[in-house]
C-alpha positions in Angstrom: 0.2 -0.3 -0.1 1.3 3.4 -1.0 1.7 6.5 1.3 -0.6 9.1 0.6 1.4 12.0 2.0 0.2 12.5 5.7 3.4 11.4 8.1 2.3 14.0 10.3 -0.8 15.7 12.2 -2.0 18.3 9.0 -2.5 17.6 5.3 -0.9 20.0 2.5 -1.7 20.9 -0.9 -0.7 22.7 -3.4 -2.1 23.7 -6.9 0.1 24.9 -9.3 -1.6 26.1 -12.5 -4.7 24.9 -13.6 -7.3 24.2 -11.1 -8.3 21.8 -8.2 -11.5 19.6 -7.0 -12.0 18.3 -3.4 -14.9 16.5 -2.3 -16.0 15.7 1.0 -14.1 18.2 2.8 -13.8 17.7 6.5 -12.1 18.8 9.6 -11.5 17.0 13.4 -11.6 18.3 16.5 -14.8 20.9 15.8 -12.5 23.0 13.6 -15.0 24.5 10.8 -13.9 24.7 7.1 -14.9 27.5 4.7 -15.0 26.6 1.2 -16.3 29.9 -0.5 -14.4 31.5 -2.5 -14.0 35.3 -1.8 -13.0 38.3 -3.7 -9.0 39.8 -2.3 -7.8 42.2 -5.1 -4.9 43.3 -4.9 -3.9 47.0 -3.9 -1.9 47.1 -6.6 -4.8 46.1 -9.4 -7.0 49.1 -7.6 -4.3 51.5 -7.9 -3.5 51.3 -11.6 -7.4 50.9 -12.5 -7.7 54.6 -10.7 -4.6 55.5 -12.0 -5.4 54.5 -15.7 -9.7 55.9 -15.4 -8.4 59.6 -14.0 -6.1 59.7 -17.2 -8.8 58.4 -19.7 -11.8 60.9 -17.5 -9.4 63.5 -18.4 -8.8 62.7 -22.0 -12.1 61.7 -22.8 -13.6 65.0 -20.7 -15.9 62.3 -18.8 -17.9 64.7 -16.4 -16.0 64.2 -13.0 -19.8 63.2 -11.6 -19.6 60.2 -13.7 -15.7 59.4 -13.1 -16.3 59.6 -9.5 -19.6 57.3 -9.5 -16.8 54.7 -11.6 -14.4 55.4 -8.6 -17.4 54.5 -6.2 -18.5 51.6 -7.5 -15.3 50.0 -8.1 -14.4 50.7 -4.4 -18.4 49.3 -3.0 -16.7 46.1 -5.3 -13.4 45.3 -3.7 -15.7 45.4 -0.1 -17.9 42.8 -1.9 -16.7 39.3 -0.4 -18.0 37.1 -2.8 -15.9 36.9 -5.9 -18.7 36.0 -8.1 -21.3 38.9 -7.5 -18.2 41.1 -7.8 -17.7 39.7 -11.4 -21.2 40.4 -11.8 -20.6 43.9 -10.2 -18.1 44.6 -12.7 -19.9 43.3 -16.0 -22.2 45.8 -15.1 -20.1 48.3 -14.8 -18.0 47.3 -17.8 -21.8 47.7 -20.1 -22.5 51.4 -17.7 -19.0 52.7 -18.3 -17.7 52.3 -21.9 -15.2 55.1 -21.6 -13.2 52.9 -19.3 -14.0 49.3 -21.0 -10.1 48.6 -21.2 -8.8 48.9 -17.1 -12.4 47.8 -16.2 -11.1 44.5 -18.5 -8.0 44.7 -16.5 -9.7 44.4 -13.2 -12.0 41.8 -14.1 -8.8 39.9 -15.5 -7.3 40.1 -12.2 -10.5 39.5 -10.3 -11.1 35.9 -12.6 -7.4 35.2 -11.9 -8.2 34.7 -8.2 
């Protein structure tokens, strides 16, 4: 019989590239496991996004109100704990703010890579 990789208390699972599917996840000792995905956009992604939309808004003479509305929408999205909900919100922002399509697509790509 072969060793399955558990020799000490605890299990390490490393996934590099691709995807992994775990079934029947359980944890002993009355601990809890949470298998929900969360939205964790990196600060660098958000900073780059804000710089990009600021430049685009200036170049395309976008109203300050429109620019700030998009910024507020993305700030709310960054606080959204659910990745699926965040992706849906970002798609809605993409449709609503066509002038910022390129930075929004970049942010969507970063979110989907999580």
